[in-house]
ROVEXPA-297623 format. One line per 2 residues: number of its first residue (from 0); their letters; for each residue x, y, z of C-alpha. Coordinates in Angstrom, 2 decimals. Layout:
<vexgus>
NUM	A	X Y Z  ...
</vexgus>
This chain:
<vexgus>
0	ME	-17.88 -77.84 3.85  -18.46 -74.81 1.62
2	AA	-15.15 -73.38 2.75  -13.50 -76.54 1.55
4	YS	-15.38 -76.41 -1.76  -14.08 -72.91 -2.40
6	LF	-10.55 -74.28 -2.08  -11.31 -76.72 -4.88
8	FG	-12.84 -74.22 -7.23  -11.39 -70.83 -6.28
10	AA	-13.09 -67.76 -4.97  -15.21 -67.06 -8.04
12	NA	-18.95 -67.51 -7.58  -19.37 -68.79 -11.11
14	PR	-17.02 -70.49 -13.56  -15.45 -68.25 -16.18
16	TF	-15.74 -69.15 -19.83  -12.74 -69.87 -21.97
18	SS	-12.32 -67.08 -24.50  -9.88 -65.91 -27.10
20	DD	-8.98 -62.98 -24.87  -7.70 -65.44 -22.29
22	LQ	-5.46 -67.11 -24.87  -4.14 -64.24 -26.93
24	MN	-2.60 -60.90 -26.03  -1.25 -58.10 -28.12
26	GN	2.50 -58.13 -28.47  2.71 -54.68 -26.83
28	SR	0.51 -55.61 -23.90  1.83 -54.88 -20.45
30	AE	-0.74 -57.02 -18.70  0.40 -59.13 -15.80
32	PV	1.03 -62.83 -16.42  -1.85 -65.05 -15.40
34	SA	0.39 -66.59 -12.76  0.58 -63.19 -11.06
36	KQ	-3.19 -62.69 -11.18  -4.15 -66.06 -9.71
38	PQ	-4.14 -66.48 -5.93  -1.26 -68.69 -4.92
40	AR	-2.08 -72.00 -3.25  -1.28 -71.89 0.46
42	PP	-1.10 -74.78 2.91  -4.10 -74.75 5.28
44	RC	-2.02 -73.89 8.35  -4.76 -71.91 10.08
46	AA	-7.26 -74.74 9.64  -4.68 -77.22 10.93
48	VQ	-4.05 -75.09 14.03  -7.77 -74.80 14.71
50	TG	-8.20 -78.56 14.33  -5.25 -79.19 16.67
52	LC	-6.65 -76.80 19.29  -10.04 -78.48 19.05
54	LL	-8.44 -81.86 19.80  -6.35 -80.38 22.62
56	FL	-9.37 -78.85 24.35  -11.36 -82.05 23.86
58	LT	-8.67 -84.10 25.62  -8.40 -81.47 28.35
60	GW	-12.16 -81.59 29.00  -12.08 -85.38 29.09
62	LL	-9.24 -85.39 31.66  -10.59 -82.65 33.94
64	AS	-12.48 -83.91 36.98  -14.45 -80.70 37.54
66	PR	-17.64 -80.68 35.42  -17.54 -76.89 35.23
68	LA	-13.94 -76.79 34.03  -14.59 -79.66 31.64
70	TG	-17.55 -77.80 30.13  -15.34 -74.74 29.69
72	AY	-12.73 -76.83 27.86  -15.40 -78.34 25.63
74	AL	-16.72 -74.86 24.84  -13.24 -73.84 23.71
76	AY	-13.12 -77.00 21.57  -16.43 -75.94 20.01
78	LA	-15.00 -72.50 19.30  -11.81 -73.86 17.72
80	GG	-13.47 -76.59 15.68  -16.72 -74.86 14.74
82	AA	-15.90 -71.19 14.19  -15.03 -71.65 10.50
84	SL	-18.11 -73.79 9.83  -20.33 -71.30 11.68
86	AT	-18.96 -68.41 9.60  -19.48 -70.36 6.38
88	AA	-23.01 -71.36 7.37  -23.89 -67.76 8.34
90	AA	-22.54 -66.42 5.03  -24.59 -69.01 3.14
92	LA	-27.73 -68.17 5.09  -27.23 -64.52 4.22
94	RR	-27.47 -65.65 0.58  -30.52 -67.78 1.46
96	RL	-28.65 -71.04 1.02  -28.59 -74.09 3.27
98	TV	-25.28 -75.93 3.49  -23.74 -78.97 5.09
100	DL	-21.88 -76.68 7.52  -25.21 -75.63 8.96
102	LM	-26.15 -79.27 9.56  -22.93 -79.86 11.47
104	VV	-23.20 -76.71 13.57  -26.83 -77.42 14.50
106	AA	-26.02 -81.05 15.34  -23.12 -79.99 17.61
108	AG	-25.28 -77.31 19.28  -28.02 -79.87 19.83
110	AA	-25.55 -82.26 21.46  -24.43 -79.47 23.80
112	AI	-28.04 -78.62 24.60  -28.67 -82.10 25.92
114	GD	-25.38 -82.18 27.83  -23.37 -84.35 25.41
116	WA	-20.59 -81.78 25.00  -17.97 -84.42 24.33
118	EG	-19.83 -86.04 21.42  -20.58 -82.65 19.87
120	GV	-16.92 -81.73 20.24  -15.85 -84.97 18.55
122	LL	-18.23 -84.18 15.67  -16.71 -80.72 15.17
124	FL	-13.17 -82.07 15.48  -13.69 -84.75 12.84
126	FS	-15.55 -82.33 10.59  -12.73 -79.81 10.96
128	LS	-10.12 -82.53 10.37  -11.96 -83.64 7.22
130	NT	-12.02 -80.08 5.87  -8.34 -79.60 6.69
132	LE	-7.28 -82.80 4.96  -9.39 -81.93 1.91
134	AY	-7.82 -78.47 1.80  -4.33 -79.95 2.15
136	AT	-4.97 -82.44 -0.66  -6.18 -79.57 -2.84
138	YR	-3.12 -77.53 -1.94  -0.85 -80.40 -3.01
140	TK	-2.54 -80.77 -6.40  -2.57 -77.02 -7.05
142	RS	1.05 -76.71 -5.98  2.08 -79.30 -8.56
144	IE	0.67 -77.01 -11.26  1.91 -73.74 -9.79
146	SL	5.42 -75.16 -9.59  5.48 -74.71 -13.37
148	VR	5.30 -70.95 -12.92  8.47 -70.92 -10.87
150	LR	10.33 -72.67 -13.69  10.49 -69.50 -15.76
152	PS	13.61 -67.47 -14.90  13.09 -63.89 -13.77
154	EA	16.05 -62.63 -15.82  17.41 -63.16 -19.33
156	TL	20.58 -62.28 -21.25  19.56 -59.67 -23.80
158	VR	21.82 -59.30 -26.85  21.71 -55.80 -28.30
160	NG	24.29 -54.09 -30.53  26.75 -56.90 -29.86
162	QE	26.49 -56.39 -26.08  25.03 -58.87 -23.58
164	LR	22.92 -57.43 -20.74  21.11 -59.15 -17.86
166	VG	17.56 -57.77 -17.78  14.21 -58.70 -16.26
168	VE	12.11 -60.99 -18.43  9.13 -58.64 -18.16
170	TL	11.13 -55.89 -19.94  11.67 -57.98 -23.09
172	SI	9.67 -57.40 -26.26  8.83 -59.45 -29.34
174	GD	11.81 -59.46 -31.70  14.48 -59.08 -28.99
176	LV	17.42 -61.49 -29.08  18.40 -63.44 -25.96
178	RI	21.41 -65.70 -25.37  20.71 -69.06 -23.71
180	RP	23.74 -71.01 -22.51  24.09 -74.72 -21.66
182	GD	22.17 -75.65 -18.53  20.07 -72.46 -18.52
184	RV	16.33 -72.48 -18.30  14.75 -70.88 -21.34
186	PV	13.22 -67.55 -20.21  10.97 -66.86 -23.21
188	DG	9.13 -68.40 -26.14  11.04 -67.87 -29.36
190	DV	12.84 -69.27 -32.39  16.50 -70.26 -32.57
192	VE	18.38 -67.99 -34.98  21.94 -69.10 -34.23
194	GE	23.50 -72.26 -32.80  22.35 -75.82 -32.16
196	TW	21.42 -77.60 -28.94  18.96 -80.02 -27.42
198	VN	16.23 -79.03 -24.97  14.42 -80.94 -22.23
200	EA	10.75 -79.98 -22.74  9.25 -82.22 -20.05
202	TI	7.76 -79.22 -18.24  5.69 -78.35 -21.31
204	TG	4.99 -81.62 -23.11  5.51 -84.21 -20.36
206	ES	8.05 -85.93 -22.65  11.38 -86.57 -20.92
208	EP	13.35 -87.24 -24.13  15.41 -84.18 -25.17
210	VA	14.49 -82.49 -28.44  17.10 -81.26 -30.94
212	KG	16.91 -77.57 -31.73  18.57 -75.87 -34.68
214	SG	18.02 -72.72 -36.70  14.31 -71.92 -36.96
216	AG	13.22 -74.36 -34.22  10.91 -73.05 -31.53
218	VF	11.75 -73.11 -27.80  9.46 -72.59 -24.82
220	AG	9.88 -70.72 -21.55  10.61 -72.99 -18.57
222	TI	12.37 -75.71 -20.57  16.04 -76.61 -19.97
224	NG	18.75 -75.92 -22.53  21.18 -78.81 -23.00
226	GG	24.61 -78.84 -24.56  24.80 -75.80 -26.82
228	SV	24.68 -72.02 -26.64  21.91 -70.58 -28.82
230	LV	20.61 -67.18 -29.79  16.81 -66.96 -29.65
232	RI	14.49 -64.34 -31.15  11.42 -63.73 -28.94
234	TR	8.10 -64.53 -30.65  5.71 -64.08 -27.70
236	PA	5.58 -61.61 -24.80  6.32 -62.89 -21.31
238	TD	2.63 -62.57 -20.49  1.62 -65.03 -23.21
240	TM	4.21 -67.81 -23.23  3.17 -71.42 -23.59
242	LE	3.93 -71.84 -19.88  1.52 -69.04 -19.01
244	RI	-1.08 -70.60 -21.27  -0.77 -73.92 -19.45
246	VR	-1.27 -72.29 -16.06  -4.20 -70.28 -17.41
248	MV	-5.88 -73.34 -18.88  -5.47 -75.34 -15.67
250	HE	-6.92 -72.53 -13.55  -9.84 -72.28 -15.97
252	AQ	-10.38 -76.04 -15.75  -10.34 -75.95 -11.95
254	AQ	-12.91 -73.15 -11.96  -15.38 -75.05 -14.14
256	KN	-17.70 -77.63 -12.66  -18.29 -81.01 -14.22
258	PT	-21.82 -82.31 -14.88  -21.83 -84.59 -11.83
260	QQ	-20.89 -81.76 -9.52  -23.48 -79.46 -11.09
262	FV	-26.11 -82.14 -10.57  -25.11 -82.67 -6.94
264	EA	-25.10 -78.95 -6.18  -28.49 -78.54 -7.87
266	WE	-30.20 -80.68 -5.24  -27.86 -80.01 -2.28
268	QY	-29.96 -77.21 -0.80  -33.19 -79.18 -1.13
270	YV	-31.51 -82.20 0.40  -30.27 -80.20 3.39
272	LG	-33.75 -78.76 3.88  -35.16 -82.28 3.72
274	VF	-32.69 -83.46 6.38  -33.81 -80.64 8.70
276	VG	-37.46 -81.53 8.11  -36.64 -85.20 8.71
278	AI	-34.85 -84.36 11.95  -37.89 -82.40 13.16
280	IV	-40.15 -85.33 12.27  -37.84 -87.76 14.10
282	FC	-37.79 -85.48 17.14  -41.57 -85.19 17.23
284	GA	-42.11 -88.88 16.53  -39.64 -89.99 19.18
286	LL	-41.17 -87.56 21.67  -44.74 -88.64 21.03
288	VH	-44.39 -92.34 20.20  -41.05 -93.80 21.22
290	TG	-40.14 -91.93 24.36  -41.34 -89.01 26.38
292	DD	-37.81 -87.84 27.17  -36.97 -84.53 25.47
294	RD	-33.25 -85.23 25.73  -33.52 -88.66 24.11
296	AL	-35.73 -87.36 21.28  -33.33 -84.52 20.54
298	YH	-30.42 -86.97 20.61  -32.08 -89.09 17.89
300	AM	-32.72 -85.99 15.80  -29.08 -84.91 16.12
302	VL	-27.87 -88.37 15.04  -30.02 -88.12 11.89
304	LV	-28.62 -84.64 11.13  -25.10 -86.01 11.24
306	VA	-25.48 -89.29 9.35  -27.70 -87.84 6.60
308	SP	-25.27 -85.01 5.82  -24.12 -85.35 2.16
310	CA	-20.48 -84.29 2.68  -19.03 -87.32 0.94
312	VV	-21.49 -87.00 -1.95  -20.62 -83.34 -2.54
314	VG	-16.81 -83.67 -2.40  -16.63 -87.01 -4.21
316	SP	-16.68 -85.49 -7.70  -14.39 -82.41 -7.30
318	AV	-11.78 -84.49 -5.49  -11.54 -86.78 -8.51
320	VL	-11.70 -84.04 -11.16  -9.04 -81.88 -9.57
322	SA	-6.67 -84.83 -9.19  -7.25 -85.97 -12.79
324	IA	-6.68 -82.48 -14.21  -3.45 -82.06 -12.23
326	RA	-2.18 -85.51 -13.25  -3.06 -84.96 -16.90
328	AR	-1.32 -81.56 -16.97  1.90 -83.16 -15.74
330	HG	1.69 -85.55 -18.72  1.16 -82.86 -21.33
332	VL	-2.66 -83.05 -21.51  -4.69 -79.95 -20.68
334	FK	-8.44 -80.19 -20.04  -10.33 -76.90 -20.22
336	GG	-12.95 -78.05 -17.75  -14.19 -80.96 -15.68
338	RY	-17.11 -81.56 -18.01  -14.69 -82.31 -20.86
340	LE	-12.82 -84.70 -18.59  -16.02 -86.67 -18.03
342	LL	-17.15 -86.42 -21.64  -13.88 -87.71 -23.09
344	GE	-14.35 -90.86 -21.03  -17.53 -91.60 -23.01
346	VD	-15.95 -91.29 -26.47  -16.20 -94.37 -28.70
348	VV	-15.18 -92.87 -32.08  -12.11 -90.70 -32.68
350	AF	-11.73 -88.67 -35.89  -8.35 -87.32 -36.95
352	DK	-7.35 -84.62 -39.37  -4.59 -86.07 -41.57
354	TG	-2.21 -83.25 -42.44  -0.29 -82.01 -39.41
356	TI	-2.01 -84.43 -37.02  -1.55 -87.95 -38.36
358	TF	1.28 -86.74 -40.60  3.99 -84.08 -40.26
360	GK	2.27 -81.77 -42.72  5.20 -81.55 -45.13
362	PA	6.44 -83.91 -47.86  9.38 -86.22 -47.35
364	VG	11.13 -88.74 -49.56  9.45 -92.12 -49.42
366	DI	10.28 -94.73 -52.04  13.23 -94.45 -54.45
368	WV	13.53 -96.51 -57.64  16.61 -96.61 -59.90
370	SN	17.08 -98.36 -63.21  20.45 -99.98 -62.65
372	GV	20.41 -101.37 -59.13  19.85 -100.27 -55.59
374	QQ	23.52 -99.38 -55.16  22.99 -96.51 -57.64
376	AE	20.19 -94.96 -55.55  22.49 -92.61 -53.67
378	KM	24.19 -91.53 -56.90  20.83 -90.67 -58.45
380	LR	19.68 -88.89 -55.24  22.96 -86.92 -55.12
382	LA	22.49 -85.66 -58.68  18.81 -84.83 -58.13
384	AA	19.48 -83.00 -54.86  22.30 -81.00 -56.43
386	VE	19.90 -79.61 -59.04  16.96 -79.20 -56.63
388	RR	19.13 -77.23 -54.19  18.75 -74.24 -56.50
390	SE	14.94 -74.54 -56.38  12.62 -73.15 -53.70
392	HH	9.82 -75.63 -54.30  8.70 -77.59 -51.21
394	LA	9.33 -80.90 -52.99  12.86 -79.75 -53.79
396	VA	13.42 -78.99 -50.11  12.36 -82.55 -49.22
398	IV	14.86 -84.06 -51.67  17.71 -81.89 -50.41
400	DE	16.82 -82.74 -46.81  16.95 -86.47 -47.62
402	AE	20.39 -86.07 -49.22  21.66 -84.18 -46.18
404	RR	20.20 -86.85 -43.91  22.28 -89.41 -45.81
406	SL	25.35 -87.13 -45.55  25.74 -86.91 -49.33
408	SL	28.09 -84.22 -50.70  26.32 -82.17 -53.35
410	PE	28.30 -80.93 -56.39  27.86 -77.49 -57.93
412	VD	25.31 -76.92 -60.70  25.72 -74.87 -63.84
414	EF	23.11 -73.54 -66.28  20.26 -74.12 -63.83
416	ES	16.74 -73.57 -65.17  13.33 -73.93 -63.53
418	HT	10.13 -74.62 -65.49  6.99 -73.86 -63.48
420	GL	4.79 -76.90 -63.15  7.28 -79.15 -64.95
422	GV	10.52 -79.35 -62.96  14.15 -78.20 -63.04
424	HG	17.34 -79.07 -64.87  21.01 -78.11 -64.93
426	HV	24.49 -79.36 -65.62  26.17 -81.37 -62.86
428	EG	29.82 -82.25 -63.39  29.36 -81.53 -67.09
430	AW	26.31 -83.76 -67.55  22.69 -82.64 -68.11
432	VG	20.38 -83.67 -65.21  16.63 -83.12 -65.18
434	VG	14.20 -83.67 -62.28  10.45 -83.29 -62.67
436	RE	7.34 -84.58 -64.42  7.31 -86.42 -67.74
438	AL	6.43 -83.19 -69.55  9.81 -81.72 -68.59
440	FT	11.65 -84.32 -70.63  9.19 -84.16 -73.53
442	SH	9.81 -80.41 -73.79  13.54 -81.18 -74.17
444	DL	13.00 -83.90 -76.78  13.93 -86.60 -74.29
446	SV	12.00 -89.74 -73.49  11.51 -91.26 -70.07
448	PA	12.74 -94.87 -69.97  9.86 -97.34 -70.00
450	AA	11.00 -98.95 -66.75  11.10 -95.54 -65.04
452	QD	7.62 -94.72 -66.35  6.26 -98.01 -64.97
454	AA	7.89 -97.31 -61.59  6.40 -93.79 -61.54
456	DR	2.92 -95.19 -62.22  3.30 -97.75 -59.43
458	LR	4.37 -95.10 -56.90  1.53 -92.80 -57.92
460	AT	-0.89 -95.66 -57.31  0.27 -95.71 -53.68
462	GQ	-0.60 -92.04 -53.26  2.90 -90.63 -53.55
464	TV	3.89 -87.57 -55.56  6.47 -88.61 -58.15
466	LI	9.52 -86.82 -59.55  11.53 -88.48 -62.32
468	AV	15.30 -87.90 -62.44  17.19 -88.55 -65.69
470	AP	20.88 -87.98 -66.59  21.22 -89.46 -70.12
472	QL	24.97 -88.88 -70.41  25.60 -90.70 -67.12
474	DV	23.13 -93.51 -67.91  21.27 -92.72 -64.69
476	SG	17.50 -92.69 -64.36  15.31 -93.04 -61.34
478	VI	12.05 -92.15 -59.67  11.64 -90.40 -56.32
480	GL	8.36 -90.80 -54.46  7.41 -88.09 -52.00
482	AD	4.58 -88.10 -49.49  3.50 -86.53 -46.26
484	QP	4.88 -89.09 -43.80  2.95 -90.32 -40.73
486	RP	4.24 -89.17 -37.36  6.15 -91.74 -35.29
488	NV	4.04 -93.93 -33.01  0.73 -93.06 -34.72
490	AE	0.04 -96.72 -35.53  0.88 -97.68 -31.95
492	TL	-1.41 -94.93 -30.67  -4.35 -96.16 -32.75
494	RA	-3.79 -99.70 -31.49  -3.75 -98.40 -27.92
496	LK	-7.06 -96.62 -28.55  -8.51 -99.90 -29.77
498	RL	-7.36 -101.63 -26.59  -9.10 -98.89 -24.62
500	GI	-12.37 -99.77 -26.35  -12.55 -97.11 -29.07
502	QS	-14.78 -98.62 -31.76  -13.45 -96.73 -34.76
504	NV	-10.56 -94.46 -35.72  -11.45 -92.30 -38.72
506	IL	-9.18 -90.03 -40.81  -10.69 -86.91 -42.39
508	TG	-8.71 -84.99 -45.01  -8.95 -82.64 -47.91
510	DH	-6.20 -84.60 -49.67  -6.95 -86.90 -52.60
512	QR	-8.18 -90.43 -52.04  -5.02 -92.35 -52.96
514	AA	-2.73 -90.41 -50.62  -5.27 -90.55 -47.79
516	RS	-5.82 -94.30 -48.22  -2.08 -94.91 -48.21
518	VA	-1.65 -93.09 -44.91  -4.69 -94.80 -43.39
520	EA	-3.29 -98.23 -44.30  0.13 -97.34 -42.93
522	VG	-1.21 -96.32 -39.49  -4.06 -98.84 -39.24
524	AD	-7.05 -96.48 -39.32  -10.49 -98.08 -39.64
526	AV	-11.83 -95.62 -42.21  -10.70 -92.65 -44.28
528	LA	-12.80 -89.86 -45.82  -10.84 -87.85 -48.39
530	GL	-11.36 -84.78 -50.55  -13.32 -82.96 -47.85
532	LP	-13.65 -79.21 -47.47  -13.93 -77.86 -43.89
534	EQ	-17.73 -77.68 -44.09  -17.85 -81.23 -45.43
536	KV	-15.80 -82.42 -42.46  -18.47 -80.93 -40.19
538	LE	-21.23 -82.77 -42.09  -19.36 -86.08 -41.78
540	LR	-18.86 -85.55 -38.04  -22.56 -84.79 -37.58
542	RI	-23.43 -87.95 -39.48  -21.30 -90.01 -37.09
544	MD	-22.80 -88.24 -34.06  -26.35 -88.71 -35.35
546	AG	-25.66 -92.45 -35.48  -25.42 -92.38 -31.69
548	HC	-21.65 -92.25 -31.23  -19.78 -90.04 -28.79
550	LA	-17.16 -88.41 -30.99  -13.78 -86.78 -30.39
552	MV	-12.07 -84.79 -33.15  -8.29 -84.30 -33.20
554	GD	-6.81 -81.50 -35.33  -4.25 -78.74 -35.49
556	GV	-5.05 -76.20 -38.20  -7.31 -73.24 -38.80
558	ND	-9.43 -75.35 -41.17  -9.96 -77.86 -38.32
560	AP	-11.60 -75.27 -36.03  -15.20 -75.88 -37.25
562	AL	-14.78 -79.65 -36.83  -13.23 -79.24 -33.37
564	AT	-16.17 -77.08 -32.30  -18.72 -79.53 -33.76
566	AH	-17.48 -82.74 -32.11  -18.52 -83.71 -28.60
568	VG	-14.87 -83.23 -27.58  -12.39 -81.19 -29.64
570	IA	-8.72 -82.11 -29.15  -5.93 -79.85 -30.45
572	MG	-2.25 -80.56 -30.99  -0.59 -77.96 -28.77
574	GA	2.91 -77.88 -30.18  2.00 -77.78 -33.85
576	GT	-1.51 -76.40 -33.44  -2.58 -72.94 -34.50
578	DV	-3.92 -70.43 -31.99  -7.43 -70.86 -33.41
580	AL	-7.35 -74.64 -32.95  -6.04 -74.27 -29.38
582	EV	-8.76 -71.75 -28.60  -11.65 -73.81 -29.94
584	AD	-10.53 -77.19 -28.58  -11.72 -78.63 -25.27
586	VV	-8.56 -80.68 -24.68  -4.99 -79.79 -25.70
588	LM	-2.17 -82.29 -26.30  1.02 -80.33 -25.70
590	RD	3.22 -82.72 -27.68  3.61 -82.69 -31.43
592	DL	2.46 -86.29 -31.59  -0.48 -88.35 -30.43
594	KA	1.22 -90.44 -27.75  -0.63 -88.62 -24.97
596	LP	-4.09 -89.27 -26.45  -4.54 -92.81 -25.03
598	FA	-3.42 -91.48 -21.63  -6.00 -88.69 -21.85
600	IW	-8.80 -91.15 -22.59  -7.53 -93.56 -19.92
602	IS	-7.50 -90.94 -17.18  -10.92 -89.66 -18.28
604	RR	-12.40 -93.12 -17.95  -10.66 -93.67 -14.63
606	AK	-12.04 -90.36 -13.39  -15.59 -91.30 -14.44
608	RR	-15.21 -94.64 -12.67  -13.89 -92.97 -9.51
610	IR	-16.77 -90.49 -9.51  -19.29 -93.31 -9.80
612	QN	-17.52 -95.25 -7.05  -17.54 -92.23 -4.77
614	LV	-21.22 -91.48 -5.34  -22.33 -95.09 -4.85
616	FA	-20.17 -95.48 -1.74  -21.23 -92.17 -0.23
618	LG	-24.93 -92.71 -0.84  -24.63 -96.28 0.44
620	VI	-22.98 -95.16 3.67  -25.66 -92.50 4.18
622	GV	-28.40 -95.08 3.65  -26.87 -97.54 6.12
624	LV	-26.25 -94.86 8.74  -29.77 -93.44 8.40
626	LC	-31.24 -96.93 8.91  -28.97 -97.50 11.91
628	SF	-30.03 -94.16 13.38  -33.48 -95.68 13.97
630	LR	-31.76 -98.55 15.81  -30.29 -96.21 18.47
632	LP	-26.98 -95.59 16.67  -24.78 -93.55 19.06
634	LW	-23.79 -90.09 17.91  -20.06 -90.86 18.06
636	AG	-20.50 -93.85 15.72  -22.51 -91.73 13.29
638	VI	-19.79 -89.07 13.36  -17.06 -91.59 12.59
640	GH	-19.09 -93.20 9.79  -19.97 -89.86 8.25
642	EG	-16.54 -88.24 8.37  -14.77 -91.49 7.59
644	ST	-16.72 -91.87 4.35  -15.85 -88.29 3.41
646	LL	-12.15 -88.92 3.89  -12.32 -92.18 1.93
648	VV	-13.90 -90.60 -1.15  -11.25 -87.85 -1.12
650	LN	-8.46 -90.42 -0.87  -10.08 -92.45 -3.65
652	GL	-9.95 -89.38 -5.86  -6.33 -88.65 -4.97
654	RL	-5.33 -92.13 -6.17  -5.41 -90.70 -9.70
656	LV	-2.29 -88.69 -8.87  -0.19 -91.85 -8.57
658	EK	-2.07 -94.63 -10.37  -0.22 -96.02 -13.39
660	PK	-1.97 -97.08 -16.60  -1.44 -100.55 -17.95
662	P	0.99 -100.78 -20.90
</vexgus>
């Protein structure tokens, strides 16, 4: 079985840790992509051939009338079905380790010693078949991840000095410009500098809906360009694209062992030694008490060796973990190890950073009030945006964006002036227009209408930042409320977490209390803690953890890194997240929203349930078979029960690849 385990967890003798060196490379690095370093998954053809030959020789021996020829055929079946297990057992013994393979080889040799060649051959055939099927299942799950690597084109269209050249992706450098035409796969990570299009990012985020891309928008290698031709400036080397990061994270996760597997492996050697001691005791007891027949006593001992072998116990956990990690990666959720997969399933409180996680992280126009009717709102917004277009303030950008979203034509502005901390003003179509705080108008000997002042106070009470717009000559006055808007589907996500059994959703933020409370009420959070510095966020998380809760923290920024590292499980937003947040986090959501979070918790809990099911089933089967071995259980029945349970726990784990969550 050890050969099969190595297929689940790679050739490394110990899991590697996840470090910043794995995530970040210098822009001038010529290191190979991680996909080139990792051994490619290969179908277990050799194991399948050996298993087929074992069955062929078994059938031949059963059909041959000559005992001598039949024994020769059975010996060939032993060689085909047991050579790999013998090699694995010998290698383990050289390291002073006892493995399940040794149990199987000894049991088959014992069956041959007492003349039951056929039953020993059946044992090796089923054991070999079990290993082959496990290896094939592992190959399928690994192949689903490695298929991502093949999505990145090997060539790109480099634009240099007005000329377009087809070059290898590995020759490109940060800052180069590449042309991506409709229908092309994006070859690099970069930012759009010319053109507009939409991109299918399902390979990266798991989201099938196309995403609009304009000037300044980021694109990822391996995604599919839609209807427009765009010019992209490379921001990451080919060795460090988001696609390469995904593959690297998945390989790291597959190499790490979850707590259940570590526990099982901790007692595996002692268990195997105990089975050998038990078989010796059974042999001696049967020889001295039950029967005086050496052959019969050895037969009983061999049956115990087979039925007490913990194959199903050992593979029950990795089969589930590998399937869950592969399934989650296809849905835009990356676990950095099996232990985080199990731990996330225990979470009962989720804490969220507000800015950039719950919200977009930039202000947008919220409420608009005008003095002379709703129909005048667009007129007031048009005047305000015309003046703010000359400003570089982030609030001005939000107002202009809102006007453009409403397709408003903006007139030219004359005599524009900006007053730091107060606002801006200018002449629009011959009329003076001011946009800013009350102090702007006081400094120009103008008064804010009482109704506008009342509206500003009301909007401030809801946590919005307020800008007052007044054009006295046009009899226009209004108030524009701006706030960092919640991301779409956040409220739905929090409700889904509640349905999954999460006790409390908490928002942590450094923002002021009114704005934080407004966002919390809009998305349906259970609690909000505002005005927190990064170190204060850590203290609040520790307070929740000290109360006995299993806590997950979701964040995206550099200031979230201490909180992500403190929580039981740190979850980073992959699309919007900083490199530091991605490095520190234990789980990465590749989308720029939280829709994948309920799926991540669902699959974690399913995985924990499957692991428990597998362990209980496997231990139960072993117990029943061991009891039956004292009731003269035939070796062939023990073989079928043992190997059948192993196959069932593997198949139970593989169900996670296709099982659908409830709405």
